[in-house]
C-alpha positions as CSV (number, residue, x, y, z in Angstrom):
1,X,-19.5,25.7,90.4
2,X,-19.8,25.8,86.6
3,X,-20.7,29.2,85.2
4,X,-23.4,29.1,82.6
5,X,-24.3,32.4,80.5
6,X,-23.8,34.4,83.8
7,X,-25.6,32.1,85.9
8,X,-23.5,30.1,88.6
9,X,-24.7,26.6,89.0
10,X,-23.8,24.2,91.8
11,X,-23.9,20.4,91.5
12,X,-27.0,20.4,93.6
13,X,-28.8,23.3,91.2
14,X,-28.0,21.2,88.3
15,X,-29.7,18.0,89.9
16,X,-32.6,20.4,90.8
17,X,-32.8,21.6,87.3
18,X,-33.1,18.2,85.8
19,X,-35.8,17.3,88.5
20,X,-37.7,20.4,87.6
21,X,-37.7,19.4,83.8
22,X,-39.8,16.4,85.0
23,X,-42.0,18.4,87.3
24,X,-42.3,21.1,84.5
25,X,-43.5,18.2,82.0
26,X,-45.9,16.7,84.5
27,X,-47.5,19.9,85.5
28,X,-48.1,20.7,82.0
29,X,-49.5,17.3,81.3
30,X,-46.8,16.4,79.0
31,X,-45.5,13.1,78.3
32,X,-41.8,12.5,77.5
33,X,-42.8,12.1,73.9
34,X,-44.8,15.5,73.7
35,X,-41.9,17.2,75.4
36,X,-39.2,15.5,72.9
37,X,-41.5,16.7,70.0
38,X,-41.9,20.4,71.2
39,X,-37.9,20.4,71.7
40,X,-37.2,18.4,68.7
41,X,-35.2,15.8,70.6
42,X,-35.4,12.2,71.2
43,X,-37.3,10.7,74.1
44,X,-34.1,9.1,75.2
45,X,-32.7,12.8,75.7
46,X,-35.7,13.8,78.0
47,X,-35.3,10.4,80.1
48,X,-31.4,11.1,80.3
49,X,-32.1,14.7,81.4
50,X,-34.6,13.7,83.9
51,X,-32.4,11.1,85.4
52,X,-29.5,13.6,85.8
53,X,-27.5,13.7,82.5
54,X,-26.4,17.3,81.8
55,X,-28.5,19.6,79.6
56,X,-26.5,21.7,77.3
57,X,-26.6,25.7,77.6
58,X,-28.2,25.6,74.0
59,X,-30.8,23.2,74.7
60,X,-31.7,25.4,77.9
61,X,-32.1,28.4,75.9
62,X,-34.4,26.3,73.2
63,X,-36.4,25.1,76.3
64,X,-36.6,28.8,77.5
65,X,-37.9,29.9,73.9
66,X,-40.2,27.1,73.1
67,X,-42.1,27.5,76.4
68,X,-42.2,31.4,76.1
69,X,-40.3,31.9,79.3
70,X,-38.8,35.3,80.1
71,X,-35.3,35.4,81.8
72,X,-36.7,35.9,85.2
73,X,-39.4,33.0,84.8
74,X,-36.5,30.6,83.6
75,X,-34.3,31.5,86.3
76,X,-37.0,30.8,88.7
77,X,-37.5,27.5,87.2
78,X,-33.9,26.6,87.4
79,X,-33.8,27.4,91.1
80,X,-37.1,26.0,92.1
81,X,-37.2,23.6,95.0
């Protein structure tokens, strides 16, 4: 397991987190373009995350901030099945 700012993540948790990015985007009726603009990243970056590429801890913090999640909400988001 890798430790990420006090949060221990297994490989399956990392995969789930990437899947949750897509679920979150779809639930909030955001296109990849919309999400990319909100996070100030490329559409390619969003596509890579959704297909399993790693998301940096810094980008996770930005994601949390941009979408106004508190720590508990964000941790639940990461663990959601």
